[in-house]
Backbone as CSV, one residue per row, in Angstrom:
resi,resn,N_x,N_y,N_z,CA_x,CA_y,CA_z,C_x,C_y,C_z
1,MET,-5.942,10.241,22.213,-5.123,10.277,21.044,-5.307,11.583,20.280
2,GLU,-4.259,12.070,19.655,-4.355,13.274,18.892,-5.069,12.971,17.535
3,ALA,-5.962,13.880,17.170,-6.682,13.740,15.889,-6.666,15.090,15.181
4,SER,-6.613,15.042,13.865,-6.595,16.305,13.114,-6.668,15.927,11.618
5,CYS,-6.506,16.959,10.796,-6.377,16.753,9.351,-4.997,16.267,9.088
6,GLY,-4.878,15.112,8.415,-3.562,14.578,8.131,-2.687,15.498,7.253
7,GLN,-3.259,16.156,6.307,-2.514,16.973,5.430,-2.255,18.307,6.063
8,CYS,-3.218,18.958,6.659,-3.081,20.326,7.187,-2.247,20.449,8.432
9,GLN,-2.397,19.476,9.370,-1.736,19.506,10.619,-0.650,18.499,10.869
10,PHE,-0.743,17.340,10.201,0.290,16.321,10.445,1.303,16.179,9.246
11,GLY,1.127,16.990,8.221,2.086,16.972,7.109,2.151,15.753,6.303
12,MET,0.980,15.018,6.231,0.861,13.796,5.439,0.676,14.134,3.947
13,ASP,1.200,13.321,3.111,1.183,13.568,1.642,0.037,12.832,0.998
14,ALA,-0.997,13.582,0.664,-2.156,13.118,-0.070,-2.976,14.251,-0.465
15,PRO,-3.773,14.140,-1.538,-4.605,15.294,-1.957,-5.809,15.449,-1.027
16,GLY,-6.255,16.698,-0.854,-7.439,16.898,-0.030,-7.206,16.996,1.474
17,CYS,-8.243,16.877,2.182,-8.212,16.893,3.650,-8.845,15.634,4.220
18,ASP,-8.120,14.909,5.025,-8.596,13.602,5.540,-8.317,13.511,7.049
19,LEU,-9.210,12.856,7.764,-9.027,12.571,9.212,-7.816,11.692,9.399
20,ALA,-7.038,12.053,10.437,-5.850,11.275,10.783,-5.716,11.323,12.308
21,VAL,-5.054,10.313,12.835,-4.704,10.274,14.292,-3.152,10.159,14.336
22,ARG,-2.644,10.526,15.496,-1.160,10.420,15.716,-1.003,9.479,16.909
23,LEU,-0.327,8.334,16.663,-0.133,7.352,17.674,1.323,7.158,17.856
24,ASP,1.835,7.428,19.036,3.291,7.312,19.339,4.098,8.100,18.381
25,GLY,3.604,9.307,17.969,4.347,10.198,17.075,4.186,9.928,15.628
26,THR,3.522,8.839,15.253,3.284,8.545,13.867,1.867,8.768,13.468
27,PRO,1.638,9.558,12.387,0.261,9.832,11.940,-0.244,8.711,11.011
28,TYR,-1.514,8.472,11.164,-2.204,7.450,10.321,-3.523,8.025,9.843
29,PHE,-3.849,7.839,8.560,-5.146,8.155,8.071,-6.123,7.175,8.712
30,VAL,-7.390,7.655,8.908,-8.418,6.907,9.587,-9.454,6.343,8.631
31,ASP,-9.796,5.092,8.781,-10.921,4.465,8.063,-11.968,4.243,9.157
32,GLY,-13.238,4.413,8.832,-14.332,4.183,9.789,-14.907,5.449,10.377
33,SER,-14.281,6.610,10.143,-14.768,7.916,10.529,-14.148,8.900,9.614
34,GLY,-14.877,9.994,9.263,-14.382,10.913,8.247,-14.218,12.306,8.920
35,ILE,-13.390,13.144,8.310,-13.142,14.522,8.822,-14.401,15.301,8.924
36,ASP,-15.321,15.131,8.007,-16.631,15.894,8.012,-17.641,15.332,9.031
37,ASP,-17.338,14.194,9.614,-18.232,13.665,10.694,-18.020,14.454,11.982
38,HIS,-17.110,15.328,12.048,-16.760,16.034,13.314,-16.828,17.533,13.123
39,GLY,-17.838,18.051,12.428,-18.040,19.431,12.279,-17.322,20.004,11.064
40,ASP,-17.304,21.318,10.932,-16.735,21.999,9.791,-15.189,21.935,9.935
41,ALA,-14.582,21.121,9.065,-13.125,20.960,9.161,-12.338,22.233,8.963
42,HIS,-12.888,23.200,8.223,-12.166,24.399,7.953,-12.711,25.560,8.852
43,GLY,-13.546,25.285,9.800,-13.981,26.305,10.779,-12.883,26.639,11.757
44,ALA,-13.053,27.680,12.537,-12.017,28.130,13.476,-11.454,27.044,14.382
45,GLU,-12.314,26.133,14.797,-11.941,25.058,15.706,-11.911,23.709,14.988
46,GLY,-12.040,23.736,13.677,-12.084,22.496,12.873,-10.762,21.781,12.848
47,LEU,-10.798,20.531,12.366,-9.641,19.706,12.382,-8.552,20.123,11.377
48,CYS,-8.918,20.937,10.422,-7.811,21.471,9.517,-7.050,22.568,10.190
49,ASN,-7.626,23.170,11.275,-6.998,24.290,11.976,-6.521,23.988,13.344
50,ALA,-6.773,22.815,13.843,-6.399,22.474,15.233,-6.162,20.975,15.387
51,VAL,-5.247,20.625,16.284,-5.122,19.266,16.674,-5.957,19.040,17.960
52,ARG,-6.834,18.091,17.872,-7.750,17.845,18.969,-7.508,16.462,19.596
53,MET,-8.029,16.282,20.742,-7.939,14.985,21.412,-9.210,14.141,21.130
54,ALA,-9.047,12.895,20.949,-10.170,11.997,20.684,-10.033,10.701,21.457
55,GLU,-11.155,10.153,21.836,-11.123,8.828,22.437,-11.452,7.829,21.362
56,VAL,-10.485,6.997,21.065,-10.620,6.050,19.941,-10.282,4.628,20.356
57,THR,-10.898,3.683,19.640,-10.484,2.334,19.734,-10.378,1.846,18.256
58,GLY,-9.412,0.969,18.031,-9.228,0.468,16.696,-7.831,-0.165,16.555
59,THR,-7.434,-0.431,15.375,-6.114,-1.094,15.106,-5.488,-0.441,13.864
60,VAL,-4.205,-0.545,13.802,-3.426,-0.160,12.627,-3.321,-1.347,11.716
61,VAL,-3.806,-1.250,10.493,-3.712,-2.299,9.465,-3.192,-1.682,8.181
62,ASP,-2.126,-2.222,7.681,-1.553,-1.747,6.397,-1.330,-0.239,6.410
63,GLY,-0.824,0.327,7.536,-0.497,1.684,7.580,-1.684,2.647,7.740
64,ARG,-2.868,2.168,8.056,-4.025,2.972,8.294,-4.663,2.581,9.589
65,PHE,-5.296,3.551,10.276,-5.961,3.276,11.555,-7.418,2.933,11.210
66,ILE,-7.825,1.751,11.605,-9.209,1.273,11.365,-9.991,1.562,12.652
67,ALA,-10.785,2.532,12.669,-11.489,2.998,13.915,-12.709,2.148,14.141
68,GLU,-12.815,1.600,15.312,-14.056,0.929,15.822,-14.959,1.983,16.545
69,ARG,-14.286,2.871,17.190,-14.974,3.946,17.958,-14.118,5.197,17.856
70,PHE,-14.772,6.332,17.548,-14.031,7.568,17.385,-14.893,8.699,17.974
71,VAL,-14.531,9.272,19.115,-15.276,10.350,19.746,-14.315,11.517,19.934
72,LEU,-14.595,12.625,19.217,-13.831,13.825,19.367,-14.137,14.518,20.642
73,GLN,-13.134,14.886,21.408,-13.383,15.513,22.725,-13.633,17.040,22.506
74,PRO,-14.415,17.633,23.380,-14.655,19.081,23.282,-13.319,19.831,23.419
75,GLN,-13.200,20.938,22.620,-11.950,21.688,22.715,-11.907,22.484,24.067
76,GLU,-10.804,22.487,24.648,-10.701,23.233,25.919,-10.577,24.739,25.666
77,PRO,-11.166,25.507,26.532,-11.176,26.951,26.310,-9.816,27.566,26.415
């Protein structure tokens, strides 16, 4: 699944920078894992500057993705 900063990469409307996933073209903010749990979000390869792939399990509840497992995949060279 695609993962990134909801505001910087997915165009979601909220203050700050928050982890989001895109499922079937629709972005959802994530509960259960945070953007800073996956390195420097504003670094060259951070989630505010790149859309990355992640292995996730969870469900969408009330318009948010509730993550049970969230593993960011290494960025391809």
